[in-house]
N, C-alpha and C positions, 0 to 999 in steps of 0.2 A: 294336126290330128295324128295320134299315135298310129303306128303301123298296124297293130292288131285291130284297132277300131276301124281303120280304113278297110281292112280285109273283111271284117264282119259286115260292114255296110255294102261292100261289093258283092258278098255272098247273098245277102238279103235281096239286093237289087236284081241279081241274076235269077234267083229263085222265083221272085214275083214275075219278072218278065217272061221267063220260060213257062211258068204255070199259066200265065194269061194267054200267051200266044199259042203254045203247043198243047197244053192241057185243056184249055177252055175255048180257044179260038176266038177270043173277043178282043176288041180294040181298047186302047187306053181310054177313049171317050166313053165306051160302054161300061168299062170297069169303074170309071170315075162317077158316072151317073148312078150306078148301083150302090156305090159307097158314099154317095152324097158329098163328093169333093170335086175340085176342079181337075180337068184333064192335065193341066200343067203340074199339079201336085203329084199325080201318078207318074208323069214323065220325070220329074225331079227325083222321085223315089227310085224309079227304074234306072236312072243314070247315076245313082249313088251320090246325088248332090245333097240330099236330106234324108232323115229318118222319118218314118210315119209316127204320129202319136199313137197311143195305145188303142184308142177308139178306131182310128183309121186302119191300123194293123189288123185288128179283129174283123173289121168289115171286109178288108181285102182277103184275108184268109177264108172267111165265110163264102165270099163270092167265087173264090178259086177252089173251093171244096177241099180245104186243108185246114190246118190249125196254125195259130201264131207260133207255137212251139216248133212245128216242122219248118216254118219259114226262118226261124231264128237259130235252129240247131247249129252247133259248131261243125266245121268241116271234118271230114273223116280224119282221124288221127291214127297213126300206126305206132304200136308199141314195139320197142326194140327187143328182139329176142336173140339171146346168145345161143348159138348152136354148139354143142359139145359132142365129142365122139365117144 
């Protein structure tokens, strides 16, 4: 897997896990039931072993009160600024 693809998957995993635990306070089992997937699938997504398919991503985002776009957004990037006197 390419490094940038790995980083994207890790960001998605961390965002879903954080939103589930901190934002909503629900278990993997509860999220899985609400999204109509197996708990193991949520675990695999949160551990960055696999990506969710589009339907699952939409369901996860809906249940976590966010959007797929927010879950997938790139990491913050900083633009280099040259300071002159």
